[in-house]
KERO-650680 format. One record per residue (C-alpha): x, y, z; residue number from 0. Coordinates in pm, whole numbers, m for minus. Layout:
{px->X, py->Y, pz->Z, seq->NUM} .
...
END
This chain:
{px->4377, py->2549, pz->3102, seq->0} .
{px->4328, py->2203, pz->3251, seq->1} .
{px->3950, py->2241, pz->3225, seq->2} .
{px->3975, py->2326, pz->2856, seq->3} .
{px->4191, py->2019, pz->2786, seq->4} .
{px->3957, py->1794, pz->2985, seq->5} .
{px->3657, py->1923, pz->2792, seq->6} .
{px->3831, py->1856, pz->2462, seq->7} .
{px->3917, py->1501, pz->2565, seq->8} .
{px->3559, py->1441, pz->2683, seq->9} .
{px->3421, py->1572, pz->2356, seq->10} .
{px->3653, py->1343, pz->2159, seq->11} .
{px->3550, py->1047, pz->2377, seq->12} .
{px->3178, py->1091, pz->2309, seq->13} .
{px->3246, py->1155, pz->1941, seq->14} .
{px->3426, py->821, pz->1915, seq->15} .
{px->3148, py->646, pz->2108, seq->16} .
{px->2883, py->788, pz->1872, seq->17} .
{px->3072, py->647, pz->1571, seq->18} .
{px->3117, py->299, pz->1720, seq->19} .
{px->2972, py->35, pz->1490, seq->20} .
{px->2722, py->m231, pz->1595, seq->21} .
{px->2871, py->m578, pz->1548, seq->22} .
{px->2582, py->m789, pz->1421, seq->23} .
{px->2773, py->m1110, pz->1493, seq->24} .
{px->2749, py->m1045, pz->1867, seq->25} .
{px->2373, py->m987, pz->1888, seq->26} .
{px->2151, py->m1228, pz->2080, seq->27} .
{px->1873, py->m1136, pz->1837, seq->28} .
{px->1626, py->m1046, pz->2107, seq->29} .
{px->1733, py->m681, pz->2136, seq->30} .
{px->1487, py->m390, pz->2135, seq->31} .
{px->1455, py->m234, pz->1791, seq->32} .
{px->1585, py->105, pz->1909, seq->33} .
{px->1907, py->m59, pz->2033, seq->34} .
{px->2005, py->m194, pz->1690, seq->35} .
{px->1880, py->87, pz->1465, seq->36} .
{px->1894, py->464, pz->1445, seq->37} .
{px->1652, py->720, pz->1309, seq->38} .
{px->1955, py->898, pz->1164, seq->39} .
{px->1957, py->625, pz->898, seq->40} .
{px->1703, py->570, pz->622, seq->41} .
{px->1466, py->318, pz->784, seq->42} .
{px->1169, py->149, pz->620, seq->43} .
{px->930, py->m95, pz->784, seq->44} .
{px->668, py->m328, pz->643, seq->45} .
{px->614, py->m629, pz->416, seq->46} .
{px->838, py->m772, pz->144, seq->47} .
{px->705, py->m1114, pz->49, seq->48} .
{px->1002, py->m1224, pz->m162, seq->49} .
{px->1250, py->m1140, pz->115, seq->50} .
{px->1038, py->m1311, pz->382, seq->51} .
{px->657, py->m1300, pz->400, seq->52} .
{px->589, py->m1420, pz->754, seq->53} .
{px->743, py->m1143, pz->964, seq->54} .
{px->769, py->m768, pz->972, seq->55} .
{px->1088, py->m630, pz->816, seq->56} .
{px->1285, py->m322, pz->921, seq->57} .
{px->1516, py->m229, pz->636, seq->58} .
{px->1825, py->m10, pz->678, seq->59} .
{px->1976, py->133, pz->358, seq->60} .
{px->2337, py->250, pz->317, seq->61} .
{px->2414, py->274, pz->687, seq->62} .
{px->2767, py->321, pz->818, seq->63} .
{px->2682, py->182, pz->1162, seq->64} .
{px->2724, py->m194, pz->1114, seq->65} .
{px->2997, py->m456, pz->1094, seq->66} .
{px->3009, py->m834, pz->1118, seq->67} .
{px->3284, py->m986, pz->1332, seq->68} .
{px->3509, py->m694, pz->1243, seq->69} .
{px->3408, py->m677, pz->873, seq->70} .
{px->3274, py->m335, pz->777, seq->71} .
{px->2924, py->m354, pz->625, seq->72} .
{px->2904, py->5, pz->505, seq->73} .
{px->2677, py->26, pz->199, seq->74} .
{px->2519, py->m317, pz->256, seq->75} .
{px->2145, py->m341, pz->311, seq->76} .
{px->2059, py->m467, pz->660, seq->77} .
{px->1715, py->m611, pz->735, seq->78} .
{px->1589, py->m690, pz->1084, seq->79} .
{px->1308, py->m943, pz->1130, seq->80} .
{px->1033, py->m869, pz->1382, seq->81} .
{px->766, py->m1114, pz->1495, seq->82} .
{px->420, py->m997, pz->1380, seq->83} .
{px->98, py->m1190, pz->1441, seq->84} .
{px->m92, py->m1036, pz->1148, seq->85} .
{px->162, py->m1174, pz->901, seq->86} .
{px->120, py->m1535, pz->1012, seq->87} .
{px->m113, py->m1594, pz->725, seq->88} .
{px->m111, py->m1699, pz->359, seq->89} .
{px->95, py->m1390, pz->278, seq->90} .
{px->245, py->m1503, pz->m53, seq->91} .
{px->m82, py->m1593, pz->m225, seq->92} .
{px->m292, py->m1320, pz->m70, seq->93} .
{px->m48, py->m1051, pz->m181, seq->94} .
{px->m27, py->m1184, pz->m535, seq->95} .
{px->339, py->m1289, pz->m552, seq->96} .
{px->618, py->m1037, pz->m504, seq->97} .
{px->457, py->m775, pz->m284, seq->98} .
{px->637, py->m479, pz->m129, seq->99} .
{px->485, py->m241, pz->123, seq->100} .
{px->769, py->m69, pz->309, seq->101} .
{px->709, py->272, pz->462, seq->102} .
{px->969, py->520, pz->594, seq->103} .
{px->991, py->557, pz->973, seq->104} .
{px->1158, py->875, pz->1096, seq->105} .
{px->1084, py->874, pz->1468, seq->106} .
{px->969, py->658, pz->1758, seq->107} .
{px->603, py->751, pz->1712, seq->108} .
{px->601, py->630, pz->1351, seq->109} .
{px->780, py->311, pz->1454, seq->110} .
{px->533, py->236, pz->1732, seq->111} .
{px->239, py->305, pz->1501, seq->112} .
{px->375, py->57, pz->1246, seq->113} .
{px->436, py->m208, pz->1511, seq->114} .
{px->84, py->m166, pz->1646, seq->115} .
{px->m73, py->m194, pz->1300, seq->116} .
{px->91, py->m535, pz->1247, seq->117} .
{px->44, py->m654, pz->1609, seq->118} .
{px->424, py->m684, pz->1621, seq->119} .
{px->688, py->m721, pz->1891, seq->120} .
{px->914, py->m429, pz->1986, seq->121} .
{px->1227, py->m645, pz->1957, seq->122} .
{px->1405, py->m826, pz->1675, seq->123} .
{px->1454, py->m1199, pz->1631, seq->124} .
{px->1662, py->m1208, pz->1312, seq->125} .
{px->1889, py->m1025, pz->1070, seq->126} .
{px->1931, py->m1051, pz->695, seq->127} .
{px->2256, py->m904, pz->562, seq->128} .
{px->2305, py->m823, pz->196, seq->129} .
{px->2635, py->m959, pz->59, seq->130} .
{px->2685, py->m767, pz->m264, seq->131} .
{px->3041, py->m862, pz->m359, seq->132} .
{px->3222, py->m1197, pz->m395, seq->133} .
{px->3495, py->m1068, pz->m162, seq->134} .
{px->3245, py->m988, pz->112, seq->135} .
{px->3087, py->m1331, pz->69, seq->136} .
{px->3426, py->m1499, pz->100, seq->137} .
{px->3528, py->m1292, pz->403, seq->138} .
{px->3199, py->m1361, pz->582, seq->139} .
{px->3226, py->m1735, pz->511, seq->140} .
{px->3576, py->m1745, pz->661, seq->141} .
{px->3446, py->m1580, pz->979, seq->142} .
{px->3155, py->m1825, pz->1004, seq->143} .
{px->3375, py->m2130, pz->953, seq->144} .
{px->3634, py->m2005, pz->1203, seq->145} .
{px->3364, py->m1970, pz->1468, seq->146} .
{px->3121, py->m2254, pz->1389, seq->147} .
{px->3316, py->m2499, pz->1171, seq->148} .
{px->3220, py->m2624, pz->827, seq->149} .
{px->2852, py->m2570, pz->752, seq->150} .
{px->2600, py->m2822, pz->619, seq->151} .
{px->2539, py->m2808, pz->243, seq->152} .
{px->2200, py->m2664, pz->154, seq->153} .
{px->2050, py->m2917, pz->m91, seq->154} .
{px->1827, py->m2651, pz->m247, seq->155} .
{px->2097, py->m2413, pz->m375, seq->156} .
{px->2434, py->m2444, pz->m549, seq->157} .
{px->2653, py->m2280, pz->m285, seq->158} .
{px->2436, py->m2240, pz->24, seq->159} .
{px->2538, py->m2360, pz->370, seq->160} .
{px->2368, py->m2359, pz->709, seq->161} .
{px->2451, py->m2405, pz->1077, seq->162} .
{px->2222, py->m2510, pz->1363, seq->163} .
{px->2395, py->m2351, pz->1663, seq->164} .
{px->2197, py->m2510, pz->1945, seq->165} .
{px->2406, py->m2361, pz->2227, seq->166} .
{px->2311, py->m2009, pz->2110, seq->167} .
{px->1958, py->m2091, pz->1987, seq->168} .
{px->2056, py->m1973, pz->1640, seq->169} .
{px->2002, py->m2079, pz->1281, seq->170} .
{px->2258, py->m1938, pz->1037, seq->171} .
{px->2196, py->m1950, pz->662, seq->172} .
{px->2475, py->m1852, pz->424, seq->173} .
{px->2308, py->m1799, pz->84, seq->174} .
{px->2562, py->m1649, pz->m160, seq->175} .
{px->2347, py->m1749, pz->m459, seq->176} .
{px->2105, py->m1482, pz->m338, seq->177} .
{px->2364, py->m1249, pz->m176, seq->178} .
{px->2234, py->m1308, pz->175, seq->179} .
{px->2347, py->m1402, pz->523, seq->180} .
{px->2051, py->m1480, pz->751, seq->181} .
{px->2078, py->m1534, pz->1125, seq->182} .
{px->1775, py->m1614, pz->1341, seq->183} .
{px->1709, py->m1660, pz->1709, seq->184} .
{px->1511, py->m1986, pz->1692, seq->185} .
{px->1384, py->m1980, pz->2051, seq->186} .
{px->1026, py->m1935, pz->1930, seq->187} .
{px->1071, py->m2100, pz->1588, seq->188} .
{px->1039, py->m2459, pz->1470, seq->189} .
{px->1351, py->m2657, pz->1563, seq->190} .
{px->1302, py->m2909, pz->1282, seq->191} .
{px->1200, py->m2699, pz->978, seq->192} .
{px->1287, py->m2370, pz->812, seq->193} .
{px->1174, py->m2215, pz->484, seq->194} .
{px->1229, py->m1894, pz->293, seq->195} .
{px->1252, py->m1804, pz->m75, seq->196} .
{px->1633, py->m1787, pz->m75, seq->197} .
{px->1703, py->m2113, pz->109, seq->198} .
{px->1410, py->m2336, pz->24, seq->199} .
{px->1290, py->m2585, pz->285, seq->200} .
{px->1558, py->m2698, pz->531, seq->201} .
{px->1497, py->m3018, pz->729, seq->202} .
{px->1696, py->m3015, pz->1054, seq->203} .
{px->1566, py->m3364, pz->1134, seq->204} .
{px->1209, py->m3486, pz->1169, seq->205} .
{px->1056, py->m3196, pz->975, seq->206} .
{px->680, py->m3224, pz->918, seq->207} .
{px->644, py->m2974, pz->636, seq->208} .
{px->265, py->m2974, pz->633, seq->209} .
{px->243, py->m2901, pz->1006, seq->210} .
{px->522, py->m2642, pz->981, seq->211} .
{px->354, py->m2446, pz->701, seq->212} .
{px->18, py->m2466, pz->877, seq->213} .
{px->179, py->m2306, pz->1183, seq->214} .
{px->335, py->m2029, pz->973, seq->215} .
{px->m11, py->m1956, pz->833, seq->216} .
{px->m212, py->m2021, pz->1147, seq->217} .
{px->m407, py->m1694, pz->1114, seq->218} .
{px->m514, py->m1752, pz->753, seq->219} .
{px->m886, py->m1723, pz->695, seq->220} .
{px->m1047, py->m2051, pz->591, seq->221} .
{px->m1245, py->m2001, pz->268, seq->222} .
{px->m1550, py->m2177, pz->413, seq->223} .
{px->m1560, py->m1922, pz->695, seq->224} .
{px->m1555, py->m1613, pz->471, seq->225} .
{px->m1867, py->m1398, pz->493, seq->226} .
{px->m2017, py->m1122, pz->273, seq->227} .
{px->m1841, py->m1239, pz->m42, seq->228} .
{px->m1814, py->m962, pz->m303, seq->229} .
{px->m1991, py->m1016, pz->m635, seq->230} .
{px->m1750, py->m1006, pz->m928, seq->231} .
{px->m1828, py->m1013, pz->m1299, seq->232} .
{px->m1546, py->m1048, pz->m1552, seq->233} .
{px->m1635, py->m945, pz->m1908, seq->234} .
{px->m1493, py->m1099, pz->m2225, seq->235} .
{px->m1212, py->m841, pz->m2230, seq->236} .
{px->m1112, py->m927, pz->m1870, seq->237} .
{px->m1250, py->m602, pz->m1726, seq->238} .
{px->m1402, py->m629, pz->m1382, seq->239} .
{px->m1743, py->m501, pz->m1266, seq->240} .
{px->m1754, py->m246, pz->m1553, seq->241} .
{px->m1417, py->m104, pz->m1445, seq->242} .
{px->m1205, py->m101, pz->m1761, seq->243} .
{px->m839, py->m178, pz->m1702, seq->244} .
{px->m623, py->109, pz->m1827, seq->245} .
{px->m914, py->353, pz->m1847, seq->246} .
{px->m1103, py->350, pz->m1517, seq->247} .
{px->m957, py->588, pz->m1260, seq->248} .
{px->m904, py->557, pz->m889, seq->249} .
{px->m1198, py->792, pz->m846, seq->250} .
{px->m1418, py->556, pz->m1052, seq->251} .
{px->m1317, py->267, pz->m827, seq->252} .
{px->m1369, py->459, pz->m503, seq->253} .
{px->m1722, py->561, pz->m608, seq->254} .
{px->m1813, py->213, pz->m736, seq->255} .
{px->m2010, py->m51, pz->m547, seq->256} .
{px->m1702, py->m276, pz->m571, seq->257} .
{px->m1515, py->m61, pz->m320, seq->258} .
{px->m1610, py->m237, pz->1, seq->259} .
{px->m1366, py->m341, pz->272, seq->260} .
{px->m1066, py->m213, pz->75, seq->261} .
{px->m774, py->m26, pz->229, seq->262} .
{px->m569, py->221, pz->25, seq->263} .
{px->m194, py->156, pz->27, seq->264} .
{px->100, py->326, pz->m144, seq->265} .
{px->441, py->195, pz->m247, seq->266} .
{px->705, py->462, pz->m184, seq->267} .
{px->1053, py->482, pz->m335, seq->268} .
{px->1277, py->491, pz->m27, seq->269} .
{px->1544, py->695, pz->m204, seq->270} .
{px->1329, py->965, pz->m367, seq->271} .
{px->1015, py->959, pz->m153, seq->272} .
{px->801, py->942, pz->m470, seq->273} .
{px->494, py->720, pz->m498, seq->274} .
{px->569, py->422, pz->m725, seq->275} .
{px->228, py->259, pz->m713, seq->276} .
{px->m109, py->282, pz->m544, seq->277} .
{px->m311, py->m25, pz->m459, seq->278} .
{px->m622, py->m118, pz->m266, seq->279} .
{px->m623, py->m436, pz->m61, seq->280} .
{px->m907, py->m644, pz->75, seq->281} .
{px->m707, py->m907, pz->264, seq->282} .
{px->m1016, py->m1076, pz->402, seq->283} .
{px->m1135, py->m1169, pz->53, seq->284} .
{px->m788, py->m1187, pz->m109, seq->285} .
{px->m899, py->m920, pz->m357, seq->286} .
{px->m670, py->m639, pz->m483, seq->287} .
{px->m667, py->m347, pz->m728, seq->288} .
{px->m351, py->m180, pz->m863, seq->289} .
{px->m319, py->175, pz->m997, seq->290} .
{px->m57, py->375, pz->m1181, seq->291} .
{px->43, py->680, pz->m978, seq->292} .
{px->19, py->1023, pz->m1138, seq->293} .
{px->369, py->1169, pz->m1173, seq->294} .
{px->235, py->1517, pz->m1111, seq->295} .
{px->4, py->1451, pz->m818, seq->296} .
{px->m54, py->1094, pz->m694, seq->297} .
{px->m320, py->1226, pz->m455, seq->298} .
{px->m538, py->1327, pz->m752, seq->299} .
{px->m762, py->1023, pz->m792, seq->300} .
{px->m868, py->1132, pz->m1140, seq->301} .
{px->m510, py->1092, pz->m1265, seq->302} .
{px->m446, py->744, pz->m1124, seq->303} .
{px->m563, py->459, pz->m1350, seq->304} .
{px->m636, py->93, pz->m1282, seq->305} .
{px->m354, py->m113, pz->m1430, seq->306} .
{px->m443, py->m448, pz->m1279, seq->307} .
{px->m626, py->m656, pz->m1021, seq->308} .
{px->m586, py->m986, pz->m840, seq->309} .
{px->m835, py->m1237, pz->m703, seq->310} .
{px->m624, py->m1496, pz->m529, seq->311} .
{px->m889, py->m1739, pz->m409, seq->312} .
{px->m1215, py->m1778, pz->m599, seq->313} .
{px->m1367, py->m1952, pz->m295, seq->314} .
{px->m1371, py->m1618, pz->m110, seq->315} .
{px->m1575, py->m1431, pz->m374, seq->316} .
{px->m1883, py->m1485, pz->m592, seq->317} .
{px->m1737, py->m1465, pz->m941, seq->318} .
{px->m1875, py->m1517, pz->m1291, seq->319} .
{px->m1715, py->m1490, pz->m1634, seq->320} .
{px->m1877, py->m1368, pz->m1955, seq->321} .
{px->m1657, py->m1607, pz->m2157, seq->322} .
{px->m1777, py->m1920, pz->m1978, seq->323} .
{px->m1490, py->m1980, pz->m1734, seq->324} .
{px->m1593, py->m2112, pz->m1394, seq->325} .
{px->m1410, py->m2157, pz->m1063, seq->326} .
{px->m1300, py->m2516, pz->m1015, seq->327} .
{px->m1268, py->m2603, pz->m1385, seq->328} .
{px->m995, py->m2855, pz->m1461, seq->329} .
{px->m678, py->m2736, pz->m1630, seq->330} .
{px->m758, py->m2933, pz->m1948, seq->331} .
{px->m1113, py->m2795, pz->m1960, seq->332} .
{px->m984, py->m2439, pz->m1941, seq->333} .
{px->m742, py->m2504, pz->m2228, seq->334} .
{px->m1025, py->m2644, pz->m2444, seq->335} .
{px->m1244, py->m2342, pz->m2367, seq->336} .
{px->m968, py->m2096, pz->m2453, seq->337} .
{px->m903, py->m2275, pz->m2783, seq->338} .
{px->m1275, py->m2275, pz->m2861, seq->339} .
{px->m1292, py->m1899, pz->m2793, seq->340} .
{px->m974, py->m1850, pz->m3001, seq->341} .
{px->m797, py->m1690, pz->m2707, seq->342} .
{px->m419, py->m1703, pz->m2748, seq->343} .
{px->m240, py->m1836, pz->m2442, seq->344} .
{px->113, py->m1933, pz->m2348, seq->345} .
{px->140, py->m2308, pz->m2281, seq->346} .
{px->373, py->m2372, pz->m1986, seq->347} .
{px->464, py->m2735, pz->m1924, seq->348} .
{px->437, py->m2864, pz->m1568, seq->349} .
{px->307, py->m2529, pz->m1439, seq->350} .
{px->m2, py->m2448, pz->m1236, seq->351} .
{px->m93, py->m2136, pz->m1432, seq->352} .
{px->m184, py->m2018, pz->m1782, seq->353} .
{px->m69, py->m1685, pz->m1924, seq->354} .
{px->m291, py->m1496, pz->m2167, seq->355} .
{px->m146, py->m1191, pz->m2342, seq->356} .
{px->m409, py->m923, pz->m2395, seq->357} .
{px->m234, py->m599, pz->m2486, seq->358} .
{px->m143, py->m390, pz->m2296, seq->359} .
{px->m162, py->m632, pz->m2000, seq->360} .
{px->m134, py->m1001, pz->m1920, seq->361} .
{px->m393, py->m1231, pz->m1764, seq->362} .
{px->m268, py->m1515, pz->m1545, seq->363} .
{px->m509, py->m1793, pz->m1454, seq->364} .
{px->m393, py->m1985, pz->m1147, seq->365} .
{px->m469, py->m2346, pz->m1050, seq->366} .
{px->m452, py->m2515, pz->m710, seq->367} .
{px->m269, py->m2837, pz->m616, seq->368} .
{px->m547, py->m3040, pz->m781, seq->369} .
{px->m508, py->m2830, pz->m1099, seq->370} .
{px->m850, py->m2670, pz->m1061, seq->371} .
{px->m903, py->m2305, pz->m1157, seq->372} .
{px->m863, py->m2115, pz->m830, seq->373} .
{px->m754, py->m1754, pz->m891, seq->374} .
{px->m640, py->m1490, pz->m1138, seq->375} .
{px->m407, py->m1194, pz->m1176, seq->376} .
{px->m438, py->m920, pz->m1439, seq->377} .
{px->m160, py->m667, pz->m1490, seq->378} .
END
């Protein structure tokens, strides 16, 4: 009888242990990935350039395993940041703006394969916690202020605050305007600068922004060093190398001479497992093609159609336009040419791009800091 009771107590003990939540507020943010995540949850790993483009992200959806200083985080999205050498590049421009490439990981082998592909660490250095409700935002702020005192006002947002906790080697960014709490181990980060989309540039004192951004993008390929530039011809209807947007299929692209150095990628819906979009990336030349995915069979290349393309840096390709556009043209010269060709465009004051509506897609012509024509995006 005693053995039966002891076994029951032991079973209850391990059951309670298995349900114990991870308190994210207590992490050093140098823990192994397996220690802070579980394959029982829906995990996705990869790139999300709006969330943060310069590190690998491990996203946990709808987990019941986390809390913050006693506050239950059930239902909140948790994102772990992982240092990855391959992402220390001009990620935002080369991926054409808001780029998402997150893949499910269901076991240790898939995790290790993803880490290897990005030349990434096997430990975390940061967390990003979604704060969906005003109550959660208020409760979290009270915890932060009780532990670290009043934060410093973020000059870039209406309600953002930040803390530089030197004793713990931590940066803490409270960004309720974007429903985020971000905590980073800054041991291997800049101590004077920080930037992300949701906080803007934070100067902790003595920030050299130019040097800081150059370090973030230290592995970017210099245009003058690019070799074997692809030849690109854009016709008067904005089609590319005889591939007609909206009509040419994935099979047409794969068989074409344009398909060199491209890697096929898929964007998967983490909830349904369905393919949202297919795209081909040539990161070396900053050249991308986008395809609609067949609802019936996304693996059937004849049913997937080109719905856009991006050339993010004209210096990395040999490009010519049937309508007379040329790389390096001044903003004003491009406007005059478009008016001469009677091409309708959307004038945007104080912007470094021009939008041209050509049903059923839109052409965006991009200009560099000197307002010279430098890239384009069609979708």
